[in-house]
mmCIF file as gemmi writes it, N, C-alpha and C atoms, coordinates in Angstrom:
data_model
loop_
_atom_site.group_PDB
_atom_site.id
_atom_site.type_symbol
_atom_site.label_atom_id
_atom_site.label_alt_id
_atom_site.label_comp_id
_atom_site.label_asym_id
_atom_site.label_entity_id
_atom_site.label_seq_id
_atom_site.pdbx_PDB_ins_code
_atom_site.Cartn_x
_atom_site.Cartn_y
_atom_site.Cartn_z
_atom_site.occupancy
_atom_site.B_iso_or_equiv
_atom_site.pdbx_formal_charge
_atom_site.auth_seq_id
_atom_site.auth_asym_id
_atom_site.pdbx_PDB_model_num
ATOM 1 N N . MET Axp A 1 ? 4.503 -13.849 -9.44 1 0 ? 1 A 1
ATOM 2 C CA . MET Axp A 1 ? 4.856 -12.773 -8.534 1 0 ? 1 A 1
ATOM 3 C C . MET Axp A 1 ? 6.137 -12.157 -8.953 1 0 ? 1 A 1
ATOM 4 N N . ARG Axp A 2 ? 6.147 -10.799 -8.809 1 0 ? 2 A 1
ATOM 5 C CA . ARG Axp A 2 ? 7.228 -9.99 -9.236 1 0 ? 2 A 1
ATOM 6 C C . ARG Axp A 2 ? 7.43 -9.055 -8.09 1 0 ? 2 A 1
ATOM 7 N N . THR Axp A 3 ? 8.763 -9.005 -7.693 1 0 ? 3 A 1
ATOM 8 C CA . THR Axp A 3 ? 9.231 -8.167 -6.603 1 0 ? 3 A 1
ATOM 9 C C . THR Axp A 3 ? 9.833 -6.725 -7.358 1 0 ? 3 A 1
ATOM 10 N N . ALA Axp A 4 ? 9.347 -5.663 -6.938 1 0 ? 4 A 1
ATOM 11 C CA . ALA Axp A 4 ? 9.896 -4.402 -7.377 1 0 ? 4 A 1
ATOM 12 C C . ALA Axp A 4 ? 10.048 -3.544 -6.116 1 0 ? 4 A 1
ATOM 13 N N . GLY Axp A 5 ? 11.348 -3.403 -5.756 1 0 ? 5 A 1
ATOM 14 C CA . GLY Axp A 5 ? 11.581 -2.589 -4.479 1 0 ? 5 A 1
ATOM 15 C C . GLY Axp A 5 ? 10.946 -3.267 -3.453 1 0 ? 5 A 1
ATOM 16 N N . PRO Axp A 6 ? 10.178 -2.509 -2.676 1 0 ? 6 A 1
ATOM 17 C CA . PRO Axp A 6 ? 9.462 -3.143 -1.485 1 0 ? 6 A 1
ATOM 18 C C . PRO Axp A 6 ? 8.083 -3.873 -1.785 1 0 ? 6 A 1
ATOM 19 N N . PHE Axp A 7 ? 7.694 -3.616 -2.995 1 0 ? 7 A 1
ATOM 20 C CA . PHE Axp A 7 ? 6.395 -4.195 -3.354 1 0 ? 7 A 1
ATOM 21 C C . PHE Axp A 7 ? 6.523 -5.642 -4.033 1 0 ? 7 A 1
ATOM 22 N N . THR Axp A 8 ? 5.674 -6.413 -3.63 1 0 ? 8 A 1
ATOM 23 C CA . THR Axp A 8 ? 5.472 -7.771 -4.459 1 0 ? 8 A 1
ATOM 24 C C . THR Axp A 8 ? 4.024 -7.676 -5.05 1 0 ? 8 A 1
ATOM 25 N N . LEU Axp A 9 ? 4.209 -7.736 -6.326 1 0 ? 9 A 1
ATOM 26 C CA . LEU Axp A 9 ? 3.031 -7.519 -7.259 1 0 ? 9 A 1
ATOM 27 C C . LEU Axp A 9 ? 2.783 -8.914 -7.866 1 0 ? 9 A 1
ATOM 28 N N . PRO Axp A 10 ? 1.366 -9.221 -7.942 1 0 ? 10 A 1
ATOM 29 C CA . PRO Axp A 10 ? 1.002 -10.521 -8.452 1 0 ? 10 A 1
ATOM 30 C C . PRO Axp A 10 ? 1.026 -10.753 -9.909 1 0 ? 10 A 1
ATOM 31 N N . VAL Axp A 11 ? 1.261 -9.745 -10.594 1 0 ? 11 A 1
ATOM 32 C CA . VAL Axp A 11 ? 1.089 -9.942 -12.1 1 0 ? 11 A 1
ATOM 33 C C . VAL Axp A 11 ? 2.248 -8.963 -12.672 1 0 ? 11 A 1
ATOM 34 N N . GLU Axp A 12 ? 2.605 -9.21 -13.851 1 0 ? 12 A 1
ATOM 35 C CA . GLU Axp A 12 ? 3.45 -8.136 -14.589 1 0 ? 12 A 1
ATOM 36 C C . GLU Axp A 12 ? 2.768 -7.619 -15.848 1 0 ? 12 A 1
ATOM 37 N N . PRO Axp A 13 ? 2.895 -6.398 -16.344 1 0 ? 13 A 1
ATOM 38 C CA . PRO Axp A 13 ? 3.544 -5.439 -15.563 1 0 ? 13 A 1
ATOM 39 C C . PRO Axp A 13 ? 2.691 -4.737 -14.427 1 0 ? 13 A 1
ATOM 40 N N . ALA Axp A 14 ? 3.268 -3.906 -13.477 1 0 ? 14 A 1
ATOM 41 C CA . ALA Axp A 14 ? 2.492 -3.413 -12.428 1 0 ? 14 A 1
ATOM 42 C C . ALA Axp A 14 ? 1.394 -2.487 -12.766 1 0 ? 14 A 1
ATOM 43 N N . ALA Axp A 15 ? 1.598 -1.714 -14.092 1 0 ? 15 A 1
ATOM 44 C CA . ALA Axp A 15 ? 0.501 -0.853 -14.43 1 0 ? 15 A 1
ATOM 45 C C . ALA Axp A 15 ? -0.78 -1.706 -14.737 1 0 ? 15 A 1
ATOM 46 N N . GLU Axp A 16 ? -0.728 -3.141 -15.112 1 0 ? 16 A 1
ATOM 47 C CA . GLU Axp A 16 ? -1.833 -3.769 -15.419 1 0 ? 16 A 1
ATOM 48 C C . GLU Axp A 16 ? -2.266 -4.688 -14.144 1 0 ? 16 A 1
ATOM 49 N N . ALA Axp A 17 ? -1.683 -4.398 -13.087 1 0 ? 17 A 1
ATOM 50 C CA . ALA Axp A 17 ? -2.294 -5.325 -11.905 1 0 ? 17 A 1
ATOM 51 C C . ALA Axp A 17 ? -3.507 -4.939 -11.513 1 0 ? 17 A 1
ATOM 52 N N . LEU Axp A 18 ? -3.922 -3.764 -11.593 1 0 ? 18 A 1
ATOM 53 C CA . LEU Axp A 18 ? -5.309 -3.373 -11.166 1 0 ? 18 A 1
ATOM 54 C C . LEU Axp A 18 ? -6.092 -2.833 -12.466 1 0 ? 18 A 1
ATOM 55 N N . PRO Axp A 19 ? -7.216 -3.534 -12.573 1 0 ? 19 A 1
ATOM 56 C CA . PRO Axp A 19 ? -8.132 -3.111 -13.687 1 0 ? 19 A 1
ATOM 57 C C . PRO Axp A 19 ? -8.637 -1.755 -13.451 1 0 ? 19 A 1
ATOM 58 N N . ALA Axp A 20 ? -8.836 -0.94 -14.324 1 0 ? 20 A 1
ATOM 59 C CA . ALA Axp A 20 ? -9.413 0.538 -14.125 1 0 ? 20 A 1
ATOM 60 C C . ALA Axp A 20 ? -10.833 0.535 -13.937 1 0 ? 20 A 1
ATOM 61 N N . VAL Axp A 21 ? -11.492 -0.54 -13.413 1 0 ? 21 A 1
ATOM 62 C CA . VAL Axp A 21 ? -12.823 -0.613 -13.032 1 0 ? 21 A 1
ATOM 63 C C . VAL Axp A 21 ? -12.969 -0.293 -11.581 1 0 ? 21 A 1
ATOM 64 N N . PRO Axp A 22 ? -13.93 0.827 -11.469 1 0 ? 22 A 1
ATOM 65 C CA . PRO Axp A 22 ? -14.184 1.238 -10.026 1 0 ? 22 A 1
ATOM 66 C C . PRO Axp A 22 ? -14.658 0.106 -9.088 1 0 ? 22 A 1
ATOM 67 N N . GLY Axp A 23 ? -14.061 0.054 -8.037 1 0 ? 23 A 1
ATOM 68 C CA . GLY Axp A 23 ? -14.572 -1.044 -7.099 1 0 ? 23 A 1
ATOM 69 C C . GLY Axp A 23 ? -13.545 -2.344 -7.231 1 0 ? 23 A 1
ATOM 70 N N . SER Axp A 24 ? -12.649 -2.381 -8.206 1 0 ? 24 A 1
ATOM 71 C CA . SER Axp A 24 ? -11.653 -3.46 -8.325 1 0 ? 24 A 1
ATOM 72 C C . SER Axp A 24 ? -10.855 -3.423 -7.15 1 0 ? 24 A 1
ATOM 73 N N . GLU Axp A 25 ? -10.371 -4.655 -6.655 1 0 ? 25 A 1
ATOM 74 C CA . GLU Axp A 25 ? -9.492 -4.753 -5.646 1 0 ? 25 A 1
ATOM 75 C C . GLU Axp A 25 ? -8.33 -5.789 -5.951 1 0 ? 25 A 1
ATOM 76 N N . LEU Axp A 26 ? -7.204 -5.519 -5.277 1 0 ? 26 A 1
ATOM 77 C CA . LEU Axp A 26 ? -6.08 -6.349 -5.433 1 0 ? 26 A 1
ATOM 78 C C . LEU Axp A 26 ? -5.171 -6.473 -4.137 1 0 ? 26 A 1
ATOM 79 N N . GLY Axp A 27 ? -4.805 -7.477 -3.718 1 0 ? 27 A 1
ATOM 80 C CA . GLY Axp A 27 ? -3.863 -7.716 -2.544 1 0 ? 27 A 1
ATOM 81 C C . GLY Axp A 27 ? -2.479 -7.678 -2.927 1 0 ? 27 A 1
ATOM 82 N N . VAL Axp A 28 ? -1.806 -6.929 -2.314 1 0 ? 28 A 1
ATOM 83 C CA . VAL Axp A 28 ? -0.393 -6.609 -2.451 1 0 ? 28 A 1
ATOM 84 C C . VAL Axp A 28 ? 0.447 -6.467 -1.258 1 0 ? 28 A 1
ATOM 85 N N . THR Axp A 29 ? 1.613 -6.974 -1.28 1 0 ? 29 A 1
ATOM 86 C CA . THR Axp A 29 ? 2.487 -6.867 -0.044 1 0 ? 29 A 1
ATOM 87 C C . THR Axp A 29 ? 3.427 -5.738 -0.194 1 0 ? 29 A 1
ATOM 88 N N . VAL Axp A 30 ? 3.249 -4.681 0.897 1 0 ? 30 A 1
ATOM 89 C CA . VAL Axp A 30 ? 4.203 -3.688 0.926 1 0 ? 30 A 1
ATOM 90 C C . VAL Axp A 30 ? 4.727 -3.66 2.235 1 0 ? 30 A 1
ATOM 91 N N . ARG Axp A 31 ? 6.131 -3.752 2.385 1 0 ? 31 A 1
ATOM 92 C CA . ARG Axp A 31 ? 6.87 -3.714 3.521 1 0 ? 31 A 1
ATOM 93 C C . ARG Axp A 31 ? 6.482 -4.655 4.508 1 0 ? 31 A 1
ATOM 94 N N . GLY Axp A 32 ? 6.103 -5.761 3.976 1 0 ? 32 A 1
ATOM 95 C CA . GLY Axp A 32 ? 5.691 -7.033 4.752 1 0 ? 32 A 1
ATOM 96 C C . GLY Axp A 32 ? 4.273 -6.926 5.232 1 0 ? 32 A 1
ATOM 97 N N . TYR Axp A 33 ? 3.484 -5.989 4.829 1 0 ? 33 A 1
ATOM 98 C CA . TYR Axp A 33 ? 2.039 -5.967 5.188 1 0 ? 33 A 1
ATOM 99 C C . TYR Axp A 33 ? 1.208 -6.175 3.924 1 0 ? 33 A 1
ATOM 100 N N . GLU Axp A 34 ? 0.199 -7.005 4.038 1 0 ? 34 A 1
ATOM 101 C CA . GLU Axp A 34 ? -0.75 -7.277 3.09 1 0 ? 34 A 1
ATOM 102 C C . GLU Axp A 34 ? -1.619 -6.037 3.048 1 0 ? 34 A 1
ATOM 103 N N . VAL Axp A 35 ? -1.692 -5.35 1.948 1 0 ? 35 A 1
ATOM 104 C CA . VAL Axp A 35 ? -2.51 -4.101 1.682 1 0 ? 35 A 1
ATOM 105 C C . VAL Axp A 35 ? -3.598 -4.458 0.666 1 0 ? 35 A 1
ATOM 106 N N . VAL Axp A 36 ? -4.626 -3.664 0.804 1 0 ? 36 A 1
ATOM 107 C CA . VAL Axp A 36 ? -5.71 -3.831 -0.225 1 0 ? 36 A 1
ATOM 108 C C . VAL Axp A 36 ? -5.632 -2.576 -1.117 1 0 ? 36 A 1
ATOM 109 N N . VAL Axp A 37 ? -5.603 -2.718 -2.428 1 0 ? 37 A 1
ATOM 110 C CA . VAL Axp A 37 ? -5.656 -1.69 -3.448 1 0 ? 37 A 1
ATOM 111 C C . VAL Axp A 37 ? -6.866 -1.6 -4.057 1 0 ? 37 A 1
ATOM 112 N N . ARG Axp A 38 ? -7.507 -0.654 -4.183 1 0 ? 38 A 1
ATOM 113 C CA . ARG Axp A 38 ? -8.829 -0.348 -4.801 1 0 ? 38 A 1
ATOM 114 C C . ARG Axp A 38 ? -8.857 0.603 -6.019 1 0 ? 38 A 1
ATOM 115 N N . ALA Axp A 39 ? -9.518 0.369 -6.948 1 0 ? 39 A 1
ATOM 116 C CA . ALA Axp A 39 ? -9.658 1.453 -7.979 1 0 ? 39 A 1
ATOM 117 C C . ALA Axp A 39 ? -10.925 2.283 -7.532 1 0 ? 39 A 1
ATOM 118 N N . CYS Axp A 40 ? -10.836 3.398 -7.282 1 0 ? 40 A 1
ATOM 119 C CA . CYS Axp A 40 ? -11.849 4.405 -6.907 1 0 ? 40 A 1
ATOM 120 C C . CYS Axp A 40 ? -12.058 5.594 -8.032 1 0 ? 40 A 1
ATOM 121 N N . GLY Axp A 41 ? -12.7 5.315 -8.976 1 0 ? 41 A 1
ATOM 122 C CA . GLY Axp A 41 ? -12.886 6.302 -10.025 1 0 ? 41 A 1
ATOM 123 C C . GLY Axp A 41 ? -11.551 6.752 -10.702 1 0 ? 41 A 1
ATOM 124 N N . ASP Axp A 42 ? -11.196 7.801 -10.521 1 0 ? 42 A 1
ATOM 125 C CA . ASP Axp A 42 ? -9.721 8.198 -11.127 1 0 ? 42 A 1
ATOM 126 C C . ASP Axp A 42 ? -8.854 8.085 -10.129 1 0 ? 42 A 1
ATOM 127 N N . THR Axp A 43 ? -8.736 7.568 -8.973 1 0 ? 43 A 1
ATOM 128 C CA . THR Axp A 43 ? -7.737 7.333 -8.067 1 0 ? 43 A 1
ATOM 129 C C . THR Axp A 43 ? -7.572 5.831 -7.626 1 0 ? 43 A 1
ATOM 130 N N . VAL Axp A 44 ? -6.497 5.562 -7.095 1 0 ? 44 A 1
ATOM 131 C CA . VAL Axp A 44 ? -6.105 4.273 -6.431 1 0 ? 44 A 1
ATOM 132 C C . VAL Axp A 44 ? -6.054 4.315 -4.961 1 0 ? 44 A 1
ATOM 133 N N . ARG Axp A 45 ? -6.851 3.676 -4.198 1 0 ? 45 A 1
ATOM 134 C CA . ARG Axp A 45 ? -6.529 3.92 -2.712 1 0 ? 45 A 1
ATOM 135 C C . ARG Axp A 45 ? -6.119 2.529 -2.051 1 0 ? 45 A 1
ATOM 136 N N . VAL Axp A 46 ? -5.332 2.773 -1.11 1 0 ? 46 A 1
ATOM 137 C CA . VAL Axp A 46 ? -4.532 1.645 -0.526 1 0 ? 46 A 1
ATOM 138 C C . VAL Axp A 46 ? -4.833 1.731 0.952 1 0 ? 46 A 1
ATOM 139 N N . THR Axp A 47 ? -5.385 0.568 1.576 1 0 ? 47 A 1
ATOM 140 C CA . THR Axp A 47 ? -5.585 0.448 2.957 1 0 ? 47 A 1
ATOM 141 C C . THR Axp A 47 ? -4.955 -0.803 3.467 1 0 ? 47 A 1
ATOM 142 N N . CYS Axp A 48 ? -4.845 -1.09 4.823 1 0 ? 48 A 1
ATOM 143 C CA . CYS Axp A 48 ? -4.292 -2.178 5.321 1 0 ? 48 A 1
ATOM 144 C C . CYS Axp A 48 ? -5.139 -2.649 6.514 1 0 ? 48 A 1
ATOM 145 N N . PRO Axp A 49 ? -5.608 -3.83 6.572 1 0 ? 49 A 1
ATOM 146 C CA . PRO Axp A 49 ? -6.396 -4.296 7.716 1 0 ? 49 A 1
ATOM 147 C C . PRO Axp A 49 ? -5.6 -4.309 9.004 1 0 ? 49 A 1
ATOM 148 N N . GLU Axp A 50 ? -4.181 -4.546 8.952 1 0 ? 50 A 1
ATOM 149 C CA . GLU Axp A 50 ? -3.305 -4.623 10.175 1 0 ? 50 A 1
ATOM 150 C C . GLU Axp A 50 ? -2.979 -3.129 10.724 1 0 ? 50 A 1
ATOM 151 N N . LEU Axp A 51 ? -3.02 -2.315 9.758 1 0 ? 51 A 1
ATOM 152 C CA . LEU Axp A 51 ? -2.676 -0.851 10.142 1 0 ? 51 A 1
ATOM 153 C C . LEU Axp A 51 ? -3.98 0.152 9.714 1 0 ? 51 A 1
ATOM 154 N N . PRO Axp A 52 ? -4.937 0.084 10.649 1 0 ? 52 A 1
ATOM 155 C CA . PRO Axp A 52 ? -6.05 0.884 10.239 1 0 ? 52 A 1
ATOM 156 C C . PRO Axp A 52 ? -5.849 2.347 9.918 1 0 ? 52 A 1
ATOM 157 N N . GLN Axp A 53 ? -4.848 2.98 10.575 1 0 ? 53 A 1
ATOM 158 C CA . GLN Axp A 53 ? -4.371 4.294 10.161 1 0 ? 53 A 1
ATOM 159 C C . GLN Axp A 53 ? -3.941 4.55 8.771 1 0 ? 53 A 1
ATOM 160 N N . LEU Axp A 54 ? -3.656 3.42 8.028 1 0 ? 54 A 1
ATOM 161 C CA . LEU Axp A 54 ? -3.183 3.607 6.709 1 0 ? 54 A 1
ATOM 162 C C . LEU Axp A 54 ? -4.286 3.797 5.76 1 0 ? 54 A 1
ATOM 163 N N . SER Axp A 55 ? -4.276 4.829 4.94 1 0 ? 55 A 1
ATOM 164 C CA . SER Axp A 55 ? -5.316 5.28 3.99 1 0 ? 55 A 1
ATOM 165 C C . SER Axp A 55 ? -4.598 6.223 3.119 1 0 ? 55 A 1
ATOM 166 N N . VAL Axp A 56 ? -4.153 5.822 1.919 1 0 ? 56 A 1
ATOM 167 C CA . VAL Axp A 56 ? -3.607 6.673 0.98 1 0 ? 56 A 1
ATOM 168 C C . VAL Axp A 56 ? -4.173 6.538 -0.448 1 0 ? 56 A 1
ATOM 169 N N . SER Axp A 57 ? -4.019 7.69 -1.119 1 0 ? 57 A 1
ATOM 170 C CA . SER Axp A 57 ? -4.656 7.427 -2.606 1 0 ? 57 A 1
ATOM 171 C C . SER Axp A 57 ? -3.798 8.259 -3.453 1 0 ? 57 A 1
ATOM 172 N N . ASP Axp A 58 ? -3.722 7.887 -4.858 1 0 ? 58 A 1
ATOM 173 C CA . ASP Axp A 58 ? -2.957 8.483 -5.841 1 0 ? 58 A 1
ATOM 174 C C . ASP Axp A 58 ? -3.577 8.259 -7.233 1 0 ? 58 A 1
ATOM 175 N N . ALA Axp A 59 ? -3.175 8.979 -8.167 1 0 ? 59 A 1
ATOM 176 C CA . ALA Axp A 59 ? -3.909 8.903 -9.422 1 0 ? 59 A 1
ATOM 177 C C . ALA Axp A 59 ? -3.318 7.55 -10.2 1 0 ? 59 A 1
ATOM 178 N N . THR Axp A 60 ? -2.174 7.015 -9.818 1 0 ? 60 A 1
ATOM 179 C CA . THR Axp A 60 ? -1.621 5.826 -10.299 1 0 ? 60 A 1
ATOM 180 C C . THR Axp A 60 ? -1.378 4.782 -9.398 1 0 ? 60 A 1
ATOM 181 N N . LEU Axp A 61 ? -1.238 3.567 -9.773 1 0 ? 61 A 1
ATOM 182 C CA . LEU Axp A 61 ? -0.935 2.39 -8.903 1 0 ? 61 A 1
ATOM 183 C C . LEU Axp A 61 ? 0.396 2.506 -8.362 1 0 ? 61 A 1
ATOM 184 N N . ILE Axp A 62 ? 1.408 2.916 -8.97 1 0 ? 62 A 1
ATOM 185 C CA . ILE Axp A 62 ? 2.689 3.047 -8.554 1 0 ? 62 A 1
ATOM 186 C C . ILE Axp A 62 ? 2.835 4.102 -7.474 1 0 ? 62 A 1
ATOM 187 N N . GLY Axp A 63 ? 2.132 5.252 -7.78 1 0 ? 63 A 1
ATOM 188 C CA . GLY Axp A 63 ? 2.098 6.259 -6.886 1 0 ? 63 A 1
ATOM 189 C C . GLY Axp A 63 ? 1.538 6.04 -5.568 1 0 ? 63 A 1
ATOM 190 N N . ALA Axp A 64 ? 0.302 5.274 -5.466 1 0 ? 64 A 1
ATOM 191 C CA . ALA Axp A 64 ? -0.397 4.933 -4.402 1 0 ? 64 A 1
ATOM 192 C C . ALA Axp A 64 ? 0.507 3.968 -3.594 1 0 ? 64 A 1
ATOM 193 N N . LEU Axp A 65 ? 1.257 2.956 -4.292 1 0 ? 65 A 1
ATOM 194 C CA . LEU Axp A 65 ? 2.038 2.083 -3.564 1 0 ? 65 A 1
ATOM 195 C C . LEU Axp A 65 ? 3.213 2.648 -2.824 1 0 ? 65 A 1
ATOM 196 N N . ALA Axp A 66 ? 3.803 3.73 -3.601 1 0 ? 66 A 1
ATOM 197 C CA . ALA Axp A 66 ? 4.876 4.459 -3.06 1 0 ? 66 A 1
ATOM 198 C C . ALA Axp A 66 ? 4.453 5.335 -1.67 1 0 ? 66 A 1
ATOM 199 N N . LEU Axp A 67 ? 3.155 6.049 -1.841 1 0 ? 67 A 1
ATOM 200 C CA . LEU Axp A 67 ? 2.773 6.557 -0.607 1 0 ? 67 A 1
ATOM 201 C C . LEU Axp A 67 ? 2.443 5.671 0.591 1 0 ? 67 A 1
ATOM 202 N N . ALA Axp A 68 ? 1.95 4.445 0.21 1 0 ? 68 A 1
ATOM 203 C CA . ALA Axp A 68 ? 1.717 3.367 1.255 1 0 ? 68 A 1
ATOM 204 C C . ALA Axp A 68 ? 2.986 2.975 1.87 1 0 ? 68 A 1
ATOM 205 N N . GLU Axp A 69 ? 4.035 2.821 0.96 1 0 ? 69 A 1
ATOM 206 C CA . GLU Axp A 69 ? 5.266 2.513 1.694 1 0 ? 69 A 1
ATOM 207 C C . GLU Axp A 69 ? 5.783 3.579 2.658 1 0 ? 69 A 1
ATOM 208 N N . ASP Axp A 70 ? 5.749 4.786 2.309 1 0 ? 70 A 1
ATOM 209 C CA . ASP Axp A 70 ? 6.132 5.926 3.173 1 0 ? 70 A 1
ATOM 210 C C . ASP Axp A 70 ? 5.216 6.028 4.315 1 0 ? 70 A 1
ATOM 211 N N . ALA Axp A 71 ? 3.906 5.742 4.198 1 0 ? 71 A 1
ATOM 212 C CA . ALA Axp A 71 ? 2.981 5.891 5.274 1 0 ? 71 A 1
ATOM 213 C C . ALA Axp A 71 ? 3.194 4.62 6.455 1 0 ? 71 A 1
ATOM 214 N N . ILE Axp A 72 ? 3.67 3.404 5.879 1 0 ? 72 A 1
ATOM 215 C CA . ILE Axp A 72 ? 3.921 2.321 6.736 1 0 ? 72 A 1
ATOM 216 C C . ILE Axp A 72 ? 5.175 2.687 7.506 1 0 ? 72 A 1
ATOM 217 N N . ALA Axp A 73 ? 6.281 3.28 6.846 1 0 ? 73 A 1
ATOM 218 C CA . ALA Axp A 73 ? 7.39 3.565 7.508 1 0 ? 73 A 1
ATOM 219 C C . ALA Axp A 73 ? 7.234 4.589 8.628 1 0 ? 73 A 1
ATOM 220 N N . ALA Axp A 74 ? 6.4 5.567 8.275 1 0 ? 74 A 1
ATOM 221 C CA . ALA Axp A 74 ? 6.082 6.587 9.406 1 0 ? 74 A 1
ATOM 222 C C . ALA Axp A 74 ? 5.094 5.974 10.438 1 0 ? 74 A 1
ATOM 223 N N . ILE Axp A 75 ? 4.28 5.127 10.228 1 0 ? 75 A 1
ATOM 224 C CA . ILE Axp A 75 ? 3.61 4.375 11.235 1 0 ? 75 A 1
ATOM 225 C C . ILE Axp A 75 ? 4.5 3.602 12.101 1 0 ? 75 A 1
ATOM 226 N N . LEU Axp A 76 ? 5.372 2.887 11.543 1 0 ? 76 A 1
ATOM 227 C CA . LEU Axp A 76 ? 6.197 2.038 12.323 1 0 ? 76 A 1
ATOM 228 C C . LEU Axp A 76 ? 7.28 2.78 13.173 1 0 ? 76 A 1
ATOM 229 N N . ALA Axp A 77 ? 7.743 3.958 12.485 1 0 ? 77 A 1
ATOM 230 C CA . ALA Axp A 77 ? 8.564 4.783 13.318 1 0 ? 77 A 1
ATOM 231 C C . ALA Axp A 77 ? 7.928 5.271 14.489 1 0 ? 77 A 1
ATOM 232 N N . ASP Axp A 78 ? 6.778 5.841 14.377 1 0 ? 78 A 1
ATOM 233 C CA . ASP Axp A 78 ? 5.98 6.255 15.425 1 0 ? 78 A 1
ATOM 234 C C . ASP Axp A 78 ? 5.807 5.232 16.493 1 0 ? 78 A 1
ATOM 235 N N . GLU Axp A 79 ? 5.486 3.909 16.045 1 0 ? 79 A 1
ATOM 236 C CA . GLU Axp A 79 ? 5.391 2.884 17.03 1 0 ? 79 A 1
ATOM 237 C C . GLU Axp A 79 ? 6.688 2.587 17.713 1 0 ? 79 A 1
ATOM 238 N N . PHE Axp A 80 ? 7.713 2.706 17.076 1 0 ? 80 A 1
ATOM 239 C CA . PHE Axp A 80 ? 9.001 2.346 17.73 1 0 ? 80 A 1
ATOM 240 C C . PHE Axp A 80 ? 9.418 3.527 18.693 1 0 ? 80 A 1
ATOM 241 N N . GLU Axp A 81 ? 9.157 4.793 18.31 1 0 ? 81 A 1
ATOM 242 C CA . GLU Axp A 81 ? 9.465 5.765 19.237 1 0 ? 81 A 1
ATOM 243 C C . GLU Axp A 81 ? 8.578 5.591 20.4 1 0 ? 81 A 1
ATOM 244 N N . ARG Axp A 82 ? 7.372 5.261 20.413 1 0 ? 82 A 1
ATOM 245 C CA . ARG Axp A 82 ? 6.496 5.054 21.642 1 0 ? 82 A 1
ATOM 246 C C . ARG Axp A 82 ? 6.985 4.007 22.405 1 0 ? 82 A 1
ATOM 247 N N . THR Axp A 83 ? 7.282 2.828 21.726 1 0 ? 83 A 1
ATOM 248 C CA . THR Axp A 83 ? 7.822 1.734 22.58 1 0 ? 83 A 1
ATOM 249 C C . THR Axp A 83 ? 9.11 2.17 23.26 1 0 ? 83 A 1
ATOM 250 N N . ASP Axp A 84 ? 9.997 2.83 22.639 1 0 ? 84 A 1
ATOM 251 C CA . ASP Axp A 84 ? 11.32 3.445 23.126 1 0 ? 84 A 1
ATOM 252 C C . ASP Axp A 84 ? 11.169 4.257 24.19 1 0 ? 84 A 1
ATOM 253 N N . GLN Axp A 85 ? 10.208 5.183 24.215 1 0 ? 85 A 1
ATOM 254 C CA . GLN Axp A 85 ? 9.88 6.057 25.252 1 0 ? 85 A 1
ATOM 255 C C . GLN Axp A 85 ? 9.31 5.593 26.495 1 0 ? 85 A 1
ATOM 256 N N . ALA Axp A 86 ? 8.701 4.405 26.369 1 0 ? 86 A 1
ATOM 257 C CA . ALA Axp A 86 ? 8.156 3.652 27.536 1 0 ? 86 A 1
ATOM 258 C C . ALA Axp A 86 ? 9.188 2.987 28.473 1 0 ? 86 A 1
ATOM 259 N N . HIS Axp A 87 ? 10.44 2.697 27.985 1 0 ? 87 A 1
ATOM 260 C CA . HIS Axp A 87 ? 11.403 2.019 28.612 1 0 ? 87 A 1
ATOM 261 C C . HIS Axp A 87 ? 12.227 3.2 29.324 1 0 ? 87 A 1
């Protein structure tokens, strides 16, 4: 395992973590959430079973993981805001 910023990658280097075969999948931890990374043709898609609203894609693995990190932060901020307004 390798930790790079907020990502925990199962192999080194990160660029080799996901084979470029469409349909390939990899489990990665981003901001404490287990996400699923899939090769989809010329893009990489990241989804999260725990956060169904998370679905991002990019041409690179690192780009897709960075987008996932930003999306998770936004999702958590919105949930915090809704919880805070309820009180």
